[in-house]
Steps between C-alpha positions, in 0.01 A plus 500: 500500500510155339390356833185721499409397146535130585293549816222673304502219241454238774209699643339525156531124444287428811225743397191348338410569137211724596722715724763532226236624256364741761851637562564546129173680431484700824746777418526514125765743398726506197758260645237251617318514166804362324527217753129422461533502121797264517320252728181510296697450179688209657171337610344549158804366312526204737131406463517527120817295471358235735178488294689466171728233644194315632346488153808320364483218759346156447177414681672294769757772560224763517339316792830477687577865429161619624542290816834670569370850432179453700663370819390820675149515354364649822707815452363543148148462641571739788614779268236412234758414235374156391372642171857608421620138530264361234780543247696214656257275690325182391270367773226761524354417159458129574342561839248742348402256225439211740303721738281626213424148376419383853259791548343428162447132589355588838262750341384244242434243772298753704290587196452129428367434849265801481337360186138385543565164331784407736355623831159598628415769752394374842137546606594659829608861496813447710814663366862397536759774547864466395744792481209743540323349198148376575361226278192285522554127552512289186487121467677291237265344245734210425808332644823695486660245264217542247519878536875481439434311175252769395750774587783344296264442208366858498813704576831539316704536820674194641400451862557194716231342716693602812504865393126493429446350844732755662337806339144384564341802670406480865133566424475204260409201713439133444126427496345363816363147482160605627454759225601246233252246632223759505574585136499132403164453670360805318623367165349159574171660605484706179581191296224298673249782452588530131471127447155490667358791299 
């Protein structure tokens, strides 16, 4: 009889978590209910005690502890239990904050380049498509270094020149030399006409 019990225990150790839960819930009778209650109570007590112990740790120890606990993060994801681990994890909060600030900076840069003072809409009606977003071509009104100075002066967010260059939208182009020369000639012609009249 002891041999059968040991054999059943070995079989149960190889079964996945999902199968164990299925077996427990499948035939719920009075004997199984007690076993389910005991296991659920054990899990609840364990998670609470781990959470309370985690609160007492120093910041450095908290990081190490969360690294140890989250070694099998894929299993938590698979069974949709990541929300249960928020009690004793550190990293998710930092990653979310940095991602939010990056998105905010990118959005500010896009709005900056769509401003009429910084870029002008191209005369031709050709559109540029990126990620299923169609936008009309726009040309920079000034050099990128001068626009960077304007951006840092007008906004409260710290952005480097490289980031501004990196997040410049695909539809914002450098002006063509021919179009600049045409504009200069027009300005000179208007100036000459005004001086004559």
